[in-house]
N, C-alpha and C positions, 0 to 999 in steps of 0.2 A: 561492495564487500565481497570478497572472493571465497569465503568458507563459512560453514555452519558455525565454528567457533567465533569468527568476527561477529556474525549474526547475534549470537548469544551475548557476546560482550556488549554489543549495542543496546540490547535489551535491558541489560544490567545498568548501563550507563544513563539510561533515561528513566531509571527508577523501576524498571520491571513493567509488569501489567499495570494498566490504570483502571480505576473503578469510575464509571461515568453512569449516573442514573441506575445504580444498582447493577450494572453490567460490566463484567471484568472483560477489558479489552487488551488483546496481544498485538504487539506491533512487530511485523517481520517482513522479509522478502516475500514476495508473491510472484506467481505465473500470471501473465496477462489474461488467462481465462478466469481467474479467480477475482480480478478487479474490473473487468469490462463491463459487467452489469451495472455496478455502482456509477461508473464513469458516464455510461449511456443514460441512465436514469436522471443524473444530476446535471451533466454537461450537454447532453444531446437529445432531450425529451421530445417525443413526437417523431423523431427521425428513425431511420433504420438502424439497426445494432452496428451495422458496418460503419456508420457515421462516427461511431466513437474509437475506432481503430485508428491508429497512427502508422504511417508507412515504416517507421523505426521500430514498431513494437517487437519484431522478430529479430532485430539486430543482436547478436550476443553481447554488444557492449551496453546495451539498454538495461536499465535497472527499474524494476517494478516494486513497490512497496505497499503494504495494506495494513489496515487496522481490522481485527477480526473479533467477533464474538458469536458464541453459538445461539441456536434458537431459544434456549432456556435462560440465557443471561449469564451462564457460566463461560469462562475464558476459553478460547480455543487453544490446544497445545501448539507450542512452536514445532513446526515440522522437523523431523530428524534430518532431513536432507533439503538444502536450500533449493533444490530443483523439484521438489515434491509440490505438486499443484492440487492434488485432490483431498480436500478437507470437508467437514460437515459444517464448518464456521461460516458465518455470514459477514460479509465485507461491509464495513461501516465508514471506512476511510481508504483513500488510495491516491498515489501519486506515482509519476513515472519520470525518471531522469534520463536524458539522452545525451550520449557522449558528443561533445561539441568543441568549439573553440571560441574564444573571446579575446580580441586584441592580441591574436597570435598565439595565445597560451591555451593549453588544455582547460576545458571547463564542462560543466554539466548544466543542461537546459532542463528546467522544470516543466513538465507538461501534464496535463490530465489530472490535475489534483481536485479531488471531490470528497465531501463529507456527507453522510447520510442526512437528510433533512432534519430528523429527529434529534441528531446529536450537533447541529451547527452551534458555534459559540460555546462549546463546552470543553475546548482544549484538544480535541482530538487530532485536528489538523496541524496544530503547534507541535505537539508530542510526535506525530508522524514526521514532520520536517526534521525535528531533532534526531529522531532515529535514523533517518535516511542520511 
């Protein structure tokens, strides 16, 4: 997605925020710094934080997405700017799409998808995939 308008459209297209276990969850583009903690916790536990980083994380074609809820269970606000990375929201789901090719055609490679252990099997990952 190349603009905040496209991001907002995508939020609407998946039905807006989700409520899971009384927590309002917002799905949006994210900065890698917002999702790296969850990626580390779920996919690389016990290893250094750097183990959760991918070489392509900084590539401008790479797209990071997250599912966010604040500490009180109120939904996080969708950022005004897709490049905004500082929020008070807690990341409960994440995924990264890398620009790639498949059989000679442009494609996206899914990497680093994780859901907070407390929200596994509650549809967060499925909605995040739909959003992305």
